[in-house]
C-alpha angles and dihedrals in degrees: 000000000000122000119241121227117237109222101173124084123258096248096051091044094052093045089044093232128139112267120208088208091220113173131265090011134357120248093247093055091044092052091047091049094231133125114273121215091221087077091064089044092053091049092049093050091053092051092052115096105174106031092268120119138077092353091066090062110072128226096348127150136150126260095223129061108281127243133178090256097053099038099070122123089253089067091064122088121232118263094263089066091074120104130200117252116244116277115275093022131112118190142042125359123182122210107208099217095046101050088215132111118228124204114210130169118226114194119223120249102247099169123080119267093255096049089046090053095047090044094230131133115275122204089210095222121168133266089009133351124253095246092056091045095052090044094053094249099110092123091055097046104116131170117207093197127078108280114252133179116263113224109229139145107281116242117238117268113244116312118348135194108279114268113274094012122120112237091226093053089045092056092039090054091056091053090047094050115129107261132160123237094274092078117099090237087075089058090056090052087054088050090055093050091051099046101033088207122173093230106050116216090233087062091051090055089048094055093046090055092053092053097062140037112268089200089075089068093067113084087182131036115278090237094046110145100027106048117324112173090224090071093063092088090066094049090111114075089216090063089051094048089050089052092052094045091052091051095042096116094053100040095091091048090051090050093049091051090051091052092049098044112028107020095071090051100037109022098196098142137055095230101204093047091047094049090054090050091052090052089050092049095055090048093051113009096171093061097059117097125240096245092059091045089057088053093049094050090052091052090049091049094053091042092050090053091048091050101044105017087223122119090197088070095039099044097072091060093045095049091046087053090054090050092050092048089053090061091060126077092235096147091054100038110011115194129199091257091052091052093047090054093049091049091053088048088061091048090049092053096056098032095053095057117353102210135137091259094048090050094049093052089046090054090055091049090046089062090061091047094053093048094049090047090054089046088055091048095236090148090065120086095213126211106285092185090071095050137069133243094276091059090052090062091048092046089055090050091049092053093048095051092046090050088051090050095051092045092050091046092053093044092053091047090055094049100041098039090231123130122265115264096212121115110236096237095055094074096065101101126188120278094243094088121116115283120271096244096054116125113247106229101154143028090254090061090051094054094040101045118001101052100041090051093052095045097083092050094047093044091052098053094039088057089048090054091048091060092053129304091230088064090070114082123222090247092055090050090053088052093049090046091053094050094047093047090050089057092045091053087066091056088065093069090066121098118274121259089021112153090223093051092046095053096041094051091054091046094052094042089052089051093055091045089059093042094055099034099095097051095034093060097048121108112274089010091149088065103029100036107019097158092055094043096052095038091055091052093044093050093047095052091044091054089049089051088056089051090054089049088056092050101043103033099047090102095052097038113031095191093062094074094054093042091054098052097083091053101063095112090045090057091047093050090049092049093052092047091051088049091053090058090054094047093053117096097190097066138081088258092067112125112284121233099193098082096252123130104260123215089238088075089061089050091047089054090050091051094049090052089050092053090048089056093048088049091060093060095033092109093054098077146348091250091056090050094048092049092049092048091051092055093047092054094045093051088052090063092058108106094232096044105160131223089258089065093056091046088055091052090055090048091049090051090051090050091051092050091049090053 
């Protein structure tokens, strides 16, 4: 490092004033009547013959006022007289035997202590550098200097519009996606045809989507489960173990919440066996395999969300689960544990924030789960006679997870309007199931008997609707309705407020709503297709009643709120369907003129209550606000729209402005 020549005089330098550097003395020193150090500098310069002299000694000046007699070259000590300043200082250091002051610059140690000791480059990230994080020394990564913010290119937040694609075209592509008539978008088209308004409601939804950022609707990354970049930070097992150790006191609480909230609705685990595996893990963590650790982290993530209702607390566990799963060859050799983990990832995607974007990404992930389950032969019952007692337990676990997978696939197919991904021959289960007429008294009975028996019927008519709803005759619809309602009647024997009963009732009501939609929305449907007409109205109101149960009983029954999250779009479809019945003028629900209280007023009250529930969550995501805005605009078109509806419109506009 080259030394820099000091041209100002000592007095001006110490007082931090501008020096005119006049020779032999500056003007400030002349006016003050004091000796100027430039006199000595001028003398030294005249005595130098080859450029060597005071300039070759860096940052040196005397402590006393300079004079011509004391500023000669003989007054300077040779170079070895200099002494290094103490570590961490920058400035003046006096060596006692030299009588001189040396000025030496000491650079701050910006790297962490470990990188400094190893003499390697440190990226100086906070709170720990990347080298220490990848090596498992994140806890010992310490900086001795004052922390400062490293300027770097910010990473994109959540999912972004693909590079080179216009946001308007991206959202338009979502609305133009190929979907069957089960999707709620088909209901909006029906609203347009009934009202013949100049500004279609689908266009309203389109514009609302363009105003906001759809990425805010995704509580988890869009590629979560099969390669999200956010899981890279948990690539090191030491980081995952640190996460588990830090959460050790809460892990059992999270597991208990998972069993309470999710196990009755999605029975993926054998709870007794899994609890024993958890106890074994904490006694000997190093002996547990990575596949089971991925499943455990998924359970903790869902349990943490059920406990705190905060995805920021749950996402570290869910992302760590994805990182663990990526270390296993699950696509080449899927195990039962791998499939259980992937199934819980699907549950996490549409439980965390039940929006259109989240459900679409869940449907894509569900295709992988179905194919891996078929690869692992979960759809086959096996031959229990040739196996021991241990295989009987595993066989029951395999049947349970396969039933859950089929149920999730059909549920997502109903919500997204996309076809089912199940091969037709995989629904033919063995004949050793419980008989059809058995009373359903527990969730285990529902998953062992009721749902497996209903799957072939549901799968058959869903595929018929995929081909085209007009291809199903009214007589076939009546037959399907009879078979599905026979199964639904068995659900009524279950205990009230049971999570399994709650979810299954919404599922079967949604099935009937899709089954009857085509005929119920035809002209003169009340006369030509009365069963479809009244079934459509009945199922819509029943689903809205479940929504009110979620909203008004969450204080008394904590599990209701979590159970209701995956059914947001079911509630929206039911509300739009009920609104269509009010908008029609060719049906028994047309406005009455005889002064009696028409049933449409009761429906209107239910819909207003539904919108009020949506308004409470309107700030949570763009999808919630769009759905709420659609319902408000549709209710305004009803002839007897009350003042309450117009007040809700103003409230919705205020919420949109705040967002």
